[in-house]
N, C-alpha and C positions, 0 to 999 in steps of 0.2 A: 761868444764864450771867451773868457779870459784865459791866458796861458798860465801854467803852473810851473814854478821852478822846482826842480827835483831836490834842491837842498833842504826842503822842509820835510822830506820823507824820512821814514824810519822803519825798523823791523822789530817786532816784539814776539817773544816766546812766553806764553802765559802772561804774567805781569812784568816780566823783565825785558828791558830794551837791549837789543843786541848791539854791542859796542863795535866801533870801527868799521861800520858798513860803508862800502864804497859805492855799491849800487845793488838794486834788486830788479828782477824781471818776473813777469807772470804770463803764463800761456793758458788761455781758456779755450776749450774746444768742445765740439759736439759731433757725434756720429750722425751722418746723413744716411738714412735707410731708403733704398730705392723701392718704389711702389708700382712702377710701370709693368705692363704685361705685353704679350705679343699683340701686334696691331697698333700700339701707341706710337705717336710720332715724336713725342717729347718725353724727356725724363721727368718723373715726379718723385719728390722725396718727402719724408717726414723726419722730424728730429728724434734721434734715439738717445742714448746715454751721453751725459756730459762729463767732462774731465778737466782737471787743472793741474799744472805743475809750476813750481817756482824755483828760481835760482837766486842765491844771495852771495855776493862777493864781499869778503871781509879781509881786514888785516888780522891775521891769526893771533888770538890772545886767550890763552887758557886761564887767565885770571878773571876773565869776563864770565859771569854767571850764566848768561844766556848762551854764549858759545859753548860752554861746558855742557849745558843741557842739550844742545843740538848734537854734540859729539856723543853723549851718553845715549841719546835716543837712537842714533845710528848703530852704535855698538850693541845695544840691548834690544833693538827691534821694536821700540815703543813709539807711540805717536806724540806729537807736540801740538799745542794750540798756537796757531800762527796768525799774526796780524801784519799786513803790509800796508803801511801808511803812504799815501801819495802826497799828503800835506799834514798840517797840524791836527786836522779833525776828520778827514775822510780816509777810510781804509777798507781793504779786503780782508776777510777772516775765514778761517776754516781749520779743520783738523788735518794734519799731514804727517806722513812718514818721511824720514830722512833716508833717501835711497842712495846717496853718494856724497863723498867729500873728496876734493882734490886739493892737497896742500902743496904749495910751491915754496921752495927755500932758495932764492937766488943769492948769489954772492954780493950783488951790488944793489939790493933793494930789500924791502920788508918781506917777511914771511907772510904769505897770503893764502886764503882758502876760498874755494868755490863750493858752495853747499847746494845740493840738489834735493828738492822736496817734491813729493807726489801727494796730491790731495786725496783724502778719503772721505767721501760724502760731499755735501753741498758747500759751495763757496758763497759768501754773502758780501755785500758792499754796504757800508754805513757812511 
């Protein structure tokens, strides 16, 4: 398998590309449900519900349409259509709610924001 440089990635909200993205991360998980009973010697599990969350780090820019959409979704409690590109053609996509934003304003650097999103429903990979 060939290595992939992160510089080809991007984040989209609906059809708008999020500007000034420094990095993004995605966590995908599943509940493991125990099925063992008295007398068993080994644990046995089955897969339960799945979940996903994403974090997007940006240089804060309220002239960017997608960043404004993310902030509005957080303030209004609405969902966004999220695409997380690993390169120019492959991406994860799903519907998410913005559950947090941390804005930092240092005296010696750019204003930045860390945006936290929680998936609602299935995540797909294209």
